N, C-alpha and C positions, 0 to 999 in steps of 0.2 A: 593887347597881346602881351604874353611873357617874354621878358627880354632873355636872350641867351647869354649864360655867363661865360666868358672866356679869360683864361689866365694866359697871358703873353709873356713867357720867360725873357728876361733879358740874359740871353746865354753868353755874351760876350762881353761882360763888364770890363774885362782887363783890356780885351781886344779892341774895344771901342775907343779905347783911349788914343788909338792911332787914326781916328776918323779923320783929323785935319791933315793927315799926311797925304800927299798925292799918290806916293806909292807904298808897297807894302813893306812893314818893318819887321823886324826879327823880334821873337819874343823868348823870355826865360821859360824852362820846362816847368819850373814851379807855379808860375802863373798860368801856363796853360793847363796844367793838371787842375789847378784850383777851379777853373771855369768849367772844364770837363766833368769834374766831380760834382759841382753845382747842378749842371744840367742832368746827369744821371740820377743823382740824388733826388731832384725834383721829379722827374718821370717816376721813379720808384714810389715817391710819396704819394703822388696825386693821380697817376694813371690806374684807373680802376681796371682796365683791360690789359695790362702790360704783360700778363703771362697766358693770355687766350690763346695766342699762336706761338708761344715760346714757352720753354721752362726757365725758371729763375737762373739755374745753372747755364743753361744756353745764352741767355741775355748776358750774364755776367762775364761767360768767355768772350763774347764779342766786346764787351766793354773793357776787359783786360787788353785784349790784343789791340784795340784802338788807343788805348791810354799808354801802351808801350811805345807808340809811334811818335808820342809827344816829347820832343827833344829841344834842347837849347838851339835857337836859331830858326825854328819853324815860324812860319808866317800865318797870317789870319786865314789865307785862302786854304792852306793845308789844314787848319784846325776846322774849318768849315766842312771840309770832307770827312774828317772824324765825326763831328756833330751830326751831319747827315747820316752817317752809318747808324748811329745810336737811334735815331728817330725813326728811320725806316725799319729798324729791328723791331719796333713795337708792332709793325703790320697793321697800323691804324690809319686809314687814308686822310683823316682830318687832323692828324697830328703833323704839323709842319715845322721846318726850320729855315731860317733866314740868316743870311750872311751879314756881315758888318758893313758899314758904309765905305769903309776902306777897300773892301773887296769889290764892291760895286763900282767905286772909282777906278780900281785897277781894272776891273773888266772892261769898263767903257773905254779906257786908253791903251791897254796893253795886250788885252786877249786876242788870240789868233783863232778864229772860228772856222771850222770847215764850212765851205759854202754849199750846204746840202739842205734841201726842203724835200721831205719823204713823206711816204704814206705805207704802212704796213698792211699787207693783205694776205692771208693764208700763209703766213710765217715768213713771207718775202718781203723786203723793203725796197720800194719802187722810188726812184727819184721823180720828183715833180717839176724839177727845174732844168735848164741847160746850163751846166756849170761852166762858166766863163766861156760862153757861147759855144761850147761843144755840144754836140748831139747826144746828150745823156738823158733827157727826159723819158721816162717810161722804161729804162733800163734798171735792172735788179742791182742793188749795191751789195756786194757779197764781203768786201773787206776794206777797213780802212787802216792804212799804214801796216799792212800786212796781218792785221788781226781780225778774225773772222767776225762778221756783224752779229751773229748769234752770241759769241762770247761779250762783246760790247754791250749788248742789250742786256744781258744777264747781269752784267756788272752795274749798269745804270739801275736796274731794278733794285740792287742792294743799296743805292745811295738816294734814289727818288721815291718819297711815300705817297706821292700824289694819288687820290682818289683810288685807292685799292685796299680794301680790308682783307686781313688774311692772306690767303695765296691767290686772290683774283688777279689776273693780269690785264683783262681788258681795259680797265681804267689806266693803268700804268702805260699800256701801249698809247692810247689816246692822248694822255698829257705828258708822257716822258720820252715818247718816241715820235709820233706823228708831226707832221708839218715842220715847224722850226723847233720842236723840243730836242730832237736827236743832236743837233749841232750844239745847242745851249748846254745840255748835259754832257756831252763830249767835252766840250771846252772845259766844263767844270772839274770833271772827274779823270779826265786824260790828260796826257802829255800834249801841249799845244806846240805845233810846228809850223814854220814857214810855208812849207810845202806839204800837201797831203796826197798821199797814194791812193787811190780809189781803185778797187777792182770791180768791174762791172760787167754784168751779164746781159748780152743783147738778146731779148726774148725772141726776136724774129730769126736769128741766125744760130742762136744757142752757142755763140762765141763768147768767151770772156776775155777781157782785155784790162790792163791796168794803164790808167791815166795819172799824171801828176798836175796837180792845180795848186795854185797860191791860196793862202788863208785869206780871210778878210776881216776887217775891223768890225767891232759891235755895231757902230754906226752904219756901216756898209751892209751888214747883214740885215739890220732892221729895214733897210730900204728893200731888200730882196723880200723879206717876210711880208711887207706891205703889199706886195704883188700878188700874193695869195687871195684868191676870191672866196669869200665866206658868205653864206647866206645869213643876214642878220635880221631878226623878226622886227616888224613895226609895231606890233602889239604883243602883250605877253600872253593874251588869251584870243585864239581865233576858232572860229567855227565855220566849216563848210558843211553843206547839205546838197546832195546830188539832185538832179532834177526831178527824178521819181521819187525822191524823198525816202528811200529806203536804207541809205547810208549817209552817216554823218561823220565828219572827221574833226575831233576837238583837239586842237594844237595848245598844249599847256607849255609854253616856252620857258617860263619862270615863276618860282614861287619867292622870289626876292621882293621884300616889302617895298623896296626903293623903286622897283618897276612900277608900282602902283601909286606910289605917292613920291614926288621928286624931292620933297623936303624931308624923306625920311620918317614921317610920323607913323608909327606902326599901327596905332589904332584905326587911323584913317585909311591907311593903306588896306588893312585887312576887310574894313567895311567895304571898300570899293571892290576888292577881290570878291567878297561874297556876293555883291550885287551882281557882278560880271557872271558869277558862276550860276547864281539864280536864273539870270536871264537866258543863258546857254541852256540849261536843262528845260526851262520852259518851252523854248524853241523846239528842243529835240522832241518833248512831249506833244506839243501842238502839231508838229509835222508827223507824229506817229512814226518815228524812225525805229527800224528793227535792228539795225547794225550800227554800232557805234565804234569807232577808232579813236582812241586816245593816243595822241602822238606826243611822246616825252623825249625825243631825240636830242632836243637841244637844251633840255631842262638840266641844269646843274645843281638843283636843290633851292635852299633859301630858307625862309623863316618857318619855325615849326607851328603846325596848325593848319597851314594852307592845304596839305595833303588830306588831313581830315575831312575838311569841309567838302572836297571832291568826293572823297569816299563815301560820305553819307548820302549821296545821290546814287550809289551803285550797290548798296544792299538794304535789306529790310530786317537784318538781324543786329543785335548788339555785338559789338567787338571790342577787343582789347588790342591796342596799338602795340603796347610793349608789355613783355613779361615783368620786366623792372628796368629802372633807371638807377644806376649805382655810383655813388662817389666814396672816396676813401676816408674823407673827413670834411668838416665844414670851414676848417683854417688850415693854412699850410706855413711851414716855416721859413719858406722862400719868398713870401710876399714883398719883402723889400727889394725883390730883384724883378718885380713885375709892374703893371700899371697901378696895382694897389699897394703904393709904396709911402702912404702918409697914414698916420693914425685914423684919420677921418674915413679914407678909402678902404682901410682895413675893416673898420667897423660896417661900413656899408656892404662890403663884399661878405662879411661873416653873417651879417643880418639876411641877405638875400639867400645865402646857402642853407641858413637855417630855417628860413621859411620854406624851402624848397624840398629838403631832406630831413628825415627822422632817422635817428640811431635805433639799431635793431638790439643792442644790448651786447652783441657779439663782435663789436668793432667795425660794423658796416653801416653804412647810410644809404637809404633808399628813398626815391622820391616819393613824396605823400601822393596817395592815390587821387587827391582832390585837386593837385597843383595844375595839371594839365588835362582836364576832361576832354575826351574825344566828342565830337559832334553827334548827336544822335541821329540815327537813319531816318531819312525822310519818309513821310507817309506814303509816298507815291514815287519810289526810285525806279531809275530805269532798269527794266527786265528783259531787254533784248539781248542779242548777241554782242560781246564785247570783246574787243582786240586792243591789245596795247603795243604801241610801236616804239621800240627803242633801239639805242645803238648798242650793238654788242661787239665790242672790239672792232674789228675792220669791218663788219657787215651789219646789215640791217635785217632784224627778224620781226615777225609778226607772231605774237602768241594768241592762240584763241583760247580765252578764259571762259569758264562756265560761271554766270552770275548766280549766286545763291542769295 
């Protein structure tokens, strides 16, 4: 398997000097701006899609506004919010930002979380728990501390880039609002208070009322979170065929290689995955199944190439997975601030990049056509009715796809 190259920026080199402090320190504006400029400069230098969903002037205006907030006495938590804003402004769901260890320690010891577990359905945010033994489960959360929940979610979406490219909101709802995410993000990006005022709508009576509940600590909240019941798959690939053998459900719960080889050996994991997919489609063919449901609801992605191998059983025509894969360069000025921070590691990184990308003579670098060849269509692919079952925001939808 081809390894996925990841550059992890050390965004907070100055801030991380406070790692050993149990509480947050204050920093000089010059140090904060130096770190901020390093981060923004690295994104501009390396992120090939930085302006797909934003203009350069639009991105720069966000950067200027956040940079002006960096003043003497700001702590690492406040800086993390500014950094989150800039990463989210890329509108790229795989671009992430992490806080310093000092912020993590502060969160674990001092943060005041609203005791909320929620699920967003059709634009409404429903409570899943009885807050401090009050009968709140099933009620609609309309306001927190007198601020409408819609405004709160809009602001969270400006700070949380998780799993949402462009202007897609379904991934943001799932990973930035649902279940425990709202409480965590509210704590990160809004004022923490000892008492939270919650305006709730009773759906049975259509009567709204405000209750006041004490905050909880991080450890208390995690105990609450563990009470949520989630369905965890036993095997990453599961096949079910009904008694009449006219419908099969293929659940592909994961494409992560570590779910197929516990030691993380990519080549061995892919061999195991392919053998299991071969067996699955052999059973589907033997059973003469006419209707196939592929269930991707729990699949969060994984290692590149796994999806190709599945698709090779679903088509009899050549196909092209990407129009192109682009990089801005094969080396970068900020590598000293990444995991490639020694001469040997830089050489290895640059060699890997040069093997993967070719320059086009116009300042662009594109993945070589032979770098990741897709799997050829199988001689006898599945030709029946194909349905793909996946999670779309708060609801589940089944799409009927014509197999060509």
